[in-house]
PARO-142342 format. One record per residue: residue number from 0; residue in three letters; chain; x, y, z of N, C-alpha, C in turn. Coordinates in steps of 0.2 Angstrom, whole numbers. Layout:
N
(NUM, ALA, A, (X, Y, Z), (X, Y, Z), (X, Y, Z)),
...
END
This chain:
184
(0, MET, A, (-53, 45, 16), (-60, 43, 16), (-64, 49, 18)),
(1, GLN, A, (-70, 49, 16), (-75, 55, 17), (-80, 54, 22)),
(2, ASN, A, (-83, 59, 23), (-89, 59, 28), (-88, 56, 34)),
(3, GLY, A, (-82, 57, 37), (-80, 55, 44), (-79, 47, 44)),
(4, LYS, A, (-79, 44, 39), (-77, 37, 39), (-70, 36, 40)),
(5, THR, A, (-68, 31, 44), (-61, 30, 46), (-59, 23, 44)),
(6, SER, A, (-64, 19, 40), (-62, 13, 37), (-66, 11, 31)),
(7, LEU, A, (-63, 6, 28), (-66, 3, 22), (-67, -4, 23)),
(8, LYS, A, (-73, -7, 23), (-74, -14, 24), (-72, -18, 17)),
(9, VAL, A, (-67, -23, 18), (-65, -27, 12), (-69, -33, 12)),
(10, THR, A, (-69, -37, 17), (-73, -43, 18), (-76, -43, 26)),
(11, ASP, A, (-79, -48, 28), (-81, -49, 35), (-75, -49, 39)),
(12, GLN, A, (-70, -51, 37), (-64, -52, 41), (-58, -46, 40)),
(13, ILE, A, (-59, -43, 34), (-53, -38, 32), (-56, -31, 32)),
(14, GLU, A, (-52, -26, 35), (-54, -19, 35), (-48, -15, 34)),
(15, LEU, A, (-49, -10, 30), (-44, -5, 29), (-45, 1, 34)),
(16, ARG, A, (-41, 3, 38), (-42, 8, 43), (-37, 14, 43)),
(17, LEU, A, (-39, 20, 43), (-35, 25, 43), (-30, 25, 49)),
(18, PRO, A, (-24, 28, 49), (-20, 28, 55), (-22, 31, 61)),
(19, LYS, A, (-20, 28, 67), (-22, 31, 73), (-16, 30, 77)),
(20, LEU, A, (-14, 34, 82), (-8, 34, 86), (-9, 27, 90)),
(21, ALA, A, (-15, 25, 92), (-16, 19, 96), (-13, 13, 92)),
(22, PHE, A, (-12, 13, 86), (-9, 7, 82), (-1, 7, 83)),
(23, ALA, A, (2, 12, 86), (9, 13, 86), (13, 7, 89)),
(24, GLU, A, (11, 5, 95), (15, -1, 98), (14, -7, 94)),
(25, GLU, A, (8, -9, 93), (7, -15, 89), (11, -15, 82)),
(26, LEU, A, (10, -10, 79), (14, -9, 72), (21, -10, 73)),
(27, TYR, A, (24, -6, 78), (31, -7, 79), (33, -14, 81)),
(28, ASP, A, (29, -17, 85), (31, -24, 86), (31, -29, 80)),
(29, ILE, A, (26, -28, 76), (26, -31, 70), (32, -30, 65)),
(30, ILE, A, (33, -24, 64), (39, -22, 60), (46, -25, 63)),
(31, ASP, A, (46, -24, 70), (52, -27, 73), (53, -35, 72)),
(32, ARG, A, (48, -38, 72), (48, -46, 72), (48, -48, 64)),
(33, GLN, A, (46, -43, 60), (46, -45, 52), (52, -42, 48)),
(34, ARG, A, (57, -39, 52), (62, -35, 48), (65, -39, 42)),
(35, LEU, A, (67, -45, 43), (70, -49, 38), (65, -50, 32)),
(36, HIS, A, (59, -51, 33), (54, -52, 28), (53, -45, 24)),
(37, LEU, A, (52, -40, 28), (51, -33, 25), (57, -29, 22)),
(38, ARG, A, (62, -30, 25), (68, -26, 23), (70, -27, 15)),
(39, PRO, A, (70, -32, 12), (72, -32, 5), (69, -27, 0)),
(40, TRP, A, (63, -25, 2), (60, -20, -3), (57, -14, 0)),
(41, LEU, A, (58, -13, 7), (56, -7, 10), (61, -3, 14)),
(42, SER, A, (64, 2, 11), (70, 6, 14), (68, 8, 21)),
(43, TRP, A, (62, 10, 23), (61, 13, 29), (61, 8, 35)),
(44, VAL, A, (62, 1, 34), (62, -4, 39), (69, -3, 43)),
(45, ASP, A, (74, -1, 40), (81, 0, 43), (81, 6, 47)),
(46, LYS, A, (76, 11, 46), (76, 17, 49), (71, 17, 55)),
(47, THR, A, (68, 12, 56), (62, 11, 61), (65, 8, 67)),
(48, HIS, A, (67, 12, 72), (70, 9, 78), (66, 9, 85)),
(49, SER, A, (60, 12, 85), (57, 13, 91), (49, 15, 89)),
(50, VAL, A, (45, 14, 95), (38, 16, 94), (38, 23, 92)),
(51, ASP, A, (42, 27, 95), (42, 35, 93), (43, 36, 85)),
(52, HIS, A, (47, 32, 82), (47, 32, 75), (40, 31, 71)),
(53, ILE, A, (37, 26, 74), (30, 24, 71), (25, 30, 73)),
(54, ARG, A, (26, 32, 79), (21, 38, 81), (22, 44, 76)),
(55, GLU, A, (28, 45, 74), (30, 51, 70), (27, 49, 63)),
(56, PHE, A, (28, 43, 61), (26, 41, 54), (18, 41, 54)),
(57, ILE, A, (15, 39, 59), (7, 40, 59), (5, 47, 59)),
(58, ARG, A, (8, 51, 63), (7, 59, 62), (8, 61, 55)),
(59, SER, A, (13, 60, 52), (14, 62, 45), (9, 59, 40)),
(60, THR, A, (7, 53, 41), (3, 50, 36), (-4, 53, 37)),
(61, LYS, A, (-6, 55, 43), (-12, 58, 45), (-12, 65, 41)),
(62, SER, A, (-7, 68, 41), (-6, 75, 38), (-7, 74, 31)),
(63, PHE, A, (-3, 69, 28), (-4, 68, 20), (-11, 66, 18)),
(64, ASN, A, (-14, 62, 22), (-20, 59, 21), (-25, 65, 21)),
(65, THR, A, (-25, 70, 26), (-29, 75, 26), (-28, 80, 20)),
(66, GLY, A, (-22, 81, 18), (-20, 85, 13), (-21, 83, 6)),
(67, GLY, A, (-23, 76, 6), (-24, 73, -1), (-18, 71, -5)),
(68, GLN, A, (-12, 71, -2), (-6, 69, -6), (-5, 62, -6)),
(69, LYS, A, (-8, 59, -1), (-7, 51, 0), (-14, 49, 3)),
(70, LEU, A, (-15, 42, 3), (-20, 39, 7), (-17, 33, 10)),
(71, THR, A, (-15, 33, 16), (-12, 27, 20), (-17, 24, 24)),
(72, THR, A, (-18, 17, 23), (-22, 14, 28), (-18, 8, 30)),
(73, PHE, A, (-21, 5, 36), (-18, -1, 39), (-23, -7, 37)),
(74, ILE, A, (-21, -13, 35), (-25, -18, 34), (-26, -22, 41)),
(75, PHE, A, (-32, -23, 43), (-34, -27, 49), (-37, -33, 46)),
(76, LYS, A, (-35, -39, 49), (-39, -45, 48), (-41, -48, 55)),
(77, ASN, A, (-47, -48, 56), (-50, -50, 63), (-47, -46, 68)),
(78, ASN, A, (-47, -39, 67), (-45, -34, 72), (-37, -34, 74)),
(79, GLU, A, (-33, -38, 69), (-26, -38, 70), (-23, -35, 64)),
(80, ILE, A, (-18, -31, 65), (-14, -27, 60), (-10, -33, 56)),
(81, ALA, A, (-12, -33, 49), (-9, -38, 45), (-4, -35, 40)),
(82, GLY, A, (-5, -28, 39), (0, -24, 35), (-3, -18, 33)),
(83, SER, A, (-1, -15, 27), (-3, -8, 26), (-4, -8, 18)),
(84, ILE, A, (-9, -4, 16), (-10, -3, 9), (-11, 5, 8)),
(85, ALA, A, (-8, 8, 3), (-9, 15, 3), (-8, 18, -4)),
(86, LEU, A, (-11, 23, -5), (-10, 27, -11), (-4, 31, -10)),
(87, VAL, A, (2, 29, -12), (8, 32, -9), (10, 39, -13)),
(88, LYS, A, (7, 40, -19), (7, 46, -22), (0, 47, -26)),
(89, ILE, A, (-2, 53, -25), (-9, 55, -28), (-7, 62, -32)),
(90, ASN, A, (-8, 61, -39), (-8, 67, -43), (-15, 69, -45)),
(91, LYS, A, (-17, 74, -41), (-24, 76, -43), (-25, 80, -50)),
(92, LEU, A, (-20, 83, -52), (-21, 87, -58), (-22, 82, -64)),
(93, HIS, A, (-18, 76, -64), (-18, 71, -69), (-22, 65, -67)),
(94, LYS, A, (-25, 65, -61), (-30, 60, -59), (-26, 53, -59)),
(95, ILE, A, (-20, 53, -56), (-16, 47, -56), (-15, 46, -48)),
(96, ALA, A, (-15, 39, -47), (-13, 37, -40), (-8, 31, -40)),
(97, GLU, A, (-4, 30, -36), (1, 24, -36), (0, 21, -29)),
(98, ILE, A, (-1, 14, -30), (-3, 10, -24), (4, 7, -22)),
(99, GLY, A, (5, 6, -15), (10, 2, -12), (7, -2, -6)),
(100, TYR, A, (10, -7, -5), (8, -12, 0), (13, -16, 3)),
(101, TRP, A, (12, -18, 9), (16, -23, 13), (12, -28, 17)),
(102, LEU, A, (14, -34, 18), (10, -38, 22), (14, -43, 26)),
(103, ARG, A, (12, -44, 32), (16, -48, 37), (17, -55, 33)),
(104, GLU, A, (22, -58, 35), (24, -65, 32), (19, -70, 34)),
(105, ASP, A, (16, -70, 40), (12, -75, 42), (4, -74, 40)),
(106, PHE, A, (3, -69, 36), (-3, -67, 33), (-3, -68, 25)),
(107, GLN, A, (3, -70, 23), (3, -71, 15), (0, -77, 13)),
(108, GLY, A, (-2, -77, 6), (-5, -83, 3), (-13, -83, 4)),
(109, ASN, A, (-16, -78, 7), (-23, -79, 8), (-27, -74, 4)),
(110, GLY, A, (-24, -70, 0), (-28, -66, -4), (-29, -59, -1)),
(111, ILE, A, (-26, -58, 4), (-27, -51, 8), (-25, -45, 4)),
(112, ILE, A, (-19, -45, 1), (-17, -40, -3), (-21, -39, -9)),
(113, THR, A, (-23, -44, -12), (-27, -44, -18), (-34, -41, -17)),
(114, GLN, A, (-37, -43, -12), (-44, -41, -10), (-43, -34, -7)),
(115, SER, A, (-38, -32, -3), (-37, -25, -1), (-36, -20, -7)),
(116, SER, A, (-32, -23, -11), (-30, -18, -17), (-36, -17, -21)),
(117, GLN, A, (-40, -22, -22), (-47, -21, -26), (-51, -16, -23)),
(118, ARG, A, (-52, -17, -16), (-56, -12, -13), (-54, -5, -13)),
(119, LEU, A, (-47, -4, -12), (-44, 2, -13), (-45, 5, -20)),
(120, ILE, A, (-44, 1, -25), (-45, 3, -32), (-52, 6, -33)),
(121, ASN, A, (-57, 2, -31), (-64, 4, -32), (-65, 10, -28)),
(122, TYR, A, (-63, 11, -22), (-63, 17, -19), (-60, 23, -22)),
(123, THR, A, (-54, 22, -25), (-50, 27, -29), (-54, 29, -35)),
(124, PHE, A, (-57, 25, -39), (-60, 26, -45), (-67, 29, -43)),
(125, ASN, A, (-71, 27, -39), (-78, 29, -38), (-78, 35, -33)),
(126, THR, A, (-74, 36, -29), (-74, 42, -24), (-70, 47, -25)),
(127, MET, A, (-64, 46, -27), (-58, 51, -28), (-58, 54, -34)),
(128, GLU, A, (-61, 52, -39), (-61, 54, -46), (-54, 53, -49)),
(129, ILE, A, (-51, 48, -47), (-45, 46, -50), (-46, 42, -57)),
(130, ASN, A, (-42, 42, -62), (-43, 39, -68), (-38, 33, -69)),
(131, ARG, A, (-32, 34, -66), (-27, 29, -67), (-24, 27, -61)),
(132, VAL, A, (-23, 21, -60), (-19, 18, -54), (-13, 14, -56)),
(133, GLU, A, (-8, 16, -53), (-1, 13, -55), (1, 8, -49)),
(134, ILE, A, (5, 3, -51), (9, -1, -46), (16, -2, -49)),
(135, ARG, A, (21, 0, -45), (28, -1, -47), (31, -6, -43)),
(136, ILE, A, (34, -11, -46), (37, -17, -42), (43, -19, -44)),
(137, ALA, A, (48, -19, -39), (55, -22, -41), (54, -29, -44)),
(138, ARG, A, (58, -30, -49), (57, -36, -53), (58, -42, -49)),
(139, PRO, A, (63, -43, -45), (64, -49, -41), (58, -50, -36)),
(140, ASN, A, (54, -46, -34), (49, -46, -29), (43, -50, -32)),
(141, LEU, A, (44, -57, -33), (39, -61, -37), (32, -61, -34)),
(142, LYS, A, (31, -61, -27), (25, -61, -24), (21, -55, -26)),
(143, SER, A, (24, -49, -25), (21, -43, -27), (19, -42, -34)),
(144, LEU, A, (23, -45, -38), (22, -45, -46), (16, -49, -48)),
(145, ALA, A, (14, -53, -44), (7, -57, -45), (1, -53, -44)),
(146, ILE, A, (1, -48, -40), (-5, -44, -38), (-8, -40, -44)),
(147, PRO, A, (-4, -36, -47), (-7, -32, -53), (-9, -37, -58)),
(148, LYS, A, (-6, -43, -59), (-8, -47, -64), (-15, -50, -63)),
(149, LYS, A, (-16, -52, -56), (-22, -55, -54), (-28, -49, -55)),
(150, LEU, A, (-26, -43, -54), (-31, -38, -54), (-33, -35, -61)),
(151, GLY, A, (-29, -38, -66), (-31, -35, -73), (-27, -29, -75)),
(152, PHE, A, (-22, -27, -71), (-18, -22, -73), (-14, -23, -80)),
(153, THR, A, (-12, -18, -84), (-8, -19, -90), (-1, -17, -88)),
(154, HIS, A, (4, -22, -90), (11, -21, -89), (13, -16, -95)),
(155, GLU, A, (15, -10, -92), (17, -5, -97), (24, -5, -99)),
(156, GLY, A, (29, -8, -95), (36, -8, -96), (40, -9, -90)),
(157, THR, A, (46, -8, -91), (51, -9, -86), (55, -2, -85)),
(158, LEU, A, (55, 0, -79), (59, 6, -78), (66, 4, -75)),
(159, ARG, A, (71, 5, -80), (77, 2, -78), (81, 5, -73)),
(160, GLN, A, (83, 1, -68), (87, 3, -62), (84, 9, -59)),
(161, ALA, A, (77, 9, -58), (73, 15, -55), (72, 14, -47)),
(162, HIS, A, (75, 8, -45), (74, 7, -37), (81, 6, -34)),
(163, PHE, A, (83, 10, -30), (89, 9, -27), (88, 8, -19)),
(164, ILE, A, (90, 2, -17), (89, 0, -10), (95, -4, -8)),
(165, HIS, A, (98, -3, -2), (103, -7, 1), (109, -7, -4)),
(166, GLY, A, (111, -2, -7), (117, -1, -11), (116, -5, -18)),
(167, GLN, A, (110, -6, -20), (109, -10, -26), (103, -7, -30)),
(168, TYR, A, (104, -7, -37), (99, -5, -41), (95, -10, -43)),
(169, PHE, A, (88, -9, -44), (83, -14, -47), (79, -11, -52)),
(170, ASP, A, (77, -15, -57), (72, -13, -62), (65, -13, -58)),
(171, LEU, A, (61, -8, -60), (54, -8, -58), (50, -10, -64)),
(172, GLU, A, (45, -14, -63), (40, -16, -67), (34, -11, -66)),
(173, LEU, A, (32, -8, -71), (26, -3, -71), (20, -6, -74)),
(174, PHE, A, (15, -6, -69), (8, -8, -71), (3, -3, -70)),
(175, SER, A, (-2, -3, -74), (-7, 2, -74), (-14, -1, -75)),
(176, LEU, A, (-19, 2, -72), (-26, 1, -72), (-30, 7, -73)),
(177, LEU, A, (-34, 8, -79), (-38, 14, -80), (-45, 12, -77)),
(178, LYS, A, (-48, 18, -75), (-55, 17, -73), (-60, 14, -79)),
(179, GLY, A, (-58, 16, -85), (-62, 13, -91), (-61, 5, -91)),
(180, ASP, A, (-55, 3, -89), (-53, -4, -90), (-58, -8, -85)),
(181, ILE, A, (-60, -6, -80), (-65, -9, -75), (-72, -9, -78)),
(182, GLN, A, (-74, -4, -81), (-80, -3, -84), (-82, -7, -90)),
(183, LYS, A, (-77, -10, -93), (-77, -14, -99), (-81, -21, -97)),
END
């Protein structure tokens, strides 16, 4: 985010905030309580065993955010961490970014990821000079598959066995949205 801004307002109740070390304990507690929910699609869950792991993650995300290779934010609803949404890969040369997200189970079904994705996409197109946003989702992850469809993304195809997690391969569905798609 630019000009010293540390957050993007999504709604009156939802905000995307840049990482701070102060979030570490709450974030670890959430991940620890949500392991069964998060584990099927997020390989880092099994490697997160302490608040120190979270602190190191936050330090690295701050570095990647500053360097422009990624843009990680945490989703807050009513000042409580609900999840995270990020540009997990940014290719400045080709003006492409890939979105990734996760949400606590107890916050699902309220449009939080859809609204947060829309806000981040608008920021990406209007502020970062990105032309293409991609989302890649493992085929069995039905809740996540609904997000790009709601946001008007185009399904470009299936990347066969492109996701390896917990000893198993999954196909990834590739969706994209172009800056020009929104302007139509």
